[in-house]
C-alpha positions in Angstrom: 6.0 -22.0 4.4 5.2 -19.1 2.4 1.8 -17.9 1.5 0.2 -16.7 -1.8 -1.4 -13.3 -2.8 -3.3 -13.7 -5.7 -5.8 -12.6 -8.4 -7.6 -15.8 -9.5 -4.7 -17.8 -10.8 -2.2 -14.8 -11.1 0.2 -14.9 -8.0 1.3 -11.5 -7.2 3.5 -12.3 -4.1 4.9 -15.4 -2.5 6.3 -14.2 0.9 7.0 -16.1 4.0 4.5 -16.9 6.4 5.1 -14.4 8.9 5.5 -11.8 6.1 2.5 -12.8 4.7 0.4 -12.5 7.8 2.1 -9.0 8.7 1.1 -7.8 5.4 -2.2 -9.1 5.7 -2.9 -7.8 9.6 -1.4 -4.3 8.8 -3.7 -4.2 5.7 -6.4 -4.3 8.3 -5.0 -1.6 10.6 -4.4 0.6 7.3 -7.5 0.2 6.2 -9.5 1.5 9.3 -7.4 4.4 9.0 -8.4 5.5 5.7 -12.1 3.9 6.1 -11.8 1.5 3.1 -11.9 -2.0 2.8 -8.5 -3.4 1.6 -9.8 -6.2 -0.7 -7.7 -9.1 0.5 -9.5 -12.4 1.7 -7.6 -15.1 3.8 -8.8 -18.3 2.0 -7.1 -20.1 5.2 -5.1 -22.2 2.9 -1.9 -20.3 2.7 -3.2 -17.8 0.5 -4.7 -14.6 0.2 -6.9 -13.3 -2.5 -6.8 -10.2 -3.8 -10.2 -8.2 -5.1 -8.2 -5.9 -7.3 -11.3 -3.2 -7.4 -11.1 -3.2 -3.7 -7.5 -3.3 -3.4 -6.6 -0.6 -5.9 -9.5 1.7 -4.2 -7.5 1.1 -0.7 -4.0 1.8 -1.9 -5.4 4.8 -3.7 -7.1 6.0 -0.2 -4.1 5.2 1.8 -1.4 7.0 -0.7 -3.6 10.2 -0.6 -3.5 10.0 3.2 0.3 9.5 3.1 0.6 12.1 0.5 -1.4 14.7 1.9 -0.1 14.5 5.3 2.5 16.7 7.1 2.5 14.6 10.2 6.0 12.8 9.8 5.2 9.6 12.1 2.1 9.2 10.2 3.9 9.1 7.0 6.6 6.9 8.2 4.1 4.3 9.5 2.4 4.1 6.2 5.3 4.5 3.6 7.1 0.9 3.8 3.7 -0.6 3.7 2.4 1.5 0.7 5.4 0.5 -0.9 4.8 -3.3 -0.6 1.2 -2.4 -1.8 2.2 -0.7 -4.8 4.4 -3.4 -5.8 1.3 -5.7 -5.7 -1.0 -3.1 -7.7 1.7 -2.6 -10.5 2.2 -6.5 -10.4 -1.7 -6.5 -11.2 -1.5 -4.1 -13.8 -3.4 -1.7 -11.6 -2.6 2.2 -11.3 -3.1 4.1 -8.4 -4.5 7.5 -9.5 -3.4 9.2 -6.3 0.1 8.6 -7.6 -0.6 10.4 -10.9 -3.4 12.9 -9.7 -2.8 16.2 -7.3 -3.3 15.3 -4.0 -4.9 18.1 -1.1 -3.5 18.2 2.1 -5.9 17.1 5.2 -6.0 19.6 8.1 -6.7 16.5 10.7 -3.2 14.9 9.8 -1.1 18.0 10.3 2.0 17.8 12.4 2.9 20.8 14.5 5.3 21.8 11.5 4.8 24.0 9.1 6.7 22.4 6.6 4.7 20.8 3.5 5.5 17.8 1.7 7.1 17.7 -1.4 4.4 15.4 -2.9 6.2 15.0 -6.4 9.3 13.9 -4.6 7.5 11.6 -2.3 5.8 9.8 -5.6 9.2 9.5 -7.1 10.7 8.0 -4.0 7.8 5.7 -3.3 8.2 4.4 -7.2 11.7 3.8 -6.4 11.3 1.9 -3.3 8.4 -0.1 -5.0 11.2 -0.9 -7.8 13.9 -2.2 -5.1 11.2 -4.1 -3.4 10.1 -5.4 -6.7 13.2 -7.1 -7.5 13.1 -9.1 -3.9 9.6 -10.0 -3.6 9.2 -13.5 -5.0 5.9 -14.7 -6.8 
């Protein structure tokens, strides 16, 4: 079995059911983290409809959280999900503003380290991971 993530009739992704359910459920947790609705709607017919405006705002908020944090564990937990979400935004023809604009660090997400993340390097790595994923994510 598989499930679709679609905008109207446009299929963005057709993962195996377990993978689709994991992505959807993880989106719920990430949405709570950034206090932004994820824009994924379970039709309960092996399909998730994507609200492009809400989803792009959610991915943008998550990218800002990831890029502004110095907390290594938080960044690691977010990064894989975020790379997958970026593939969906790109397939939908959307651009994530946080990936082209300056990002400011948020003090509440700092780790005990004083190292600042390399935001531009992180963005390059995120796009590289997204391109790699895009080649393996069925439509």
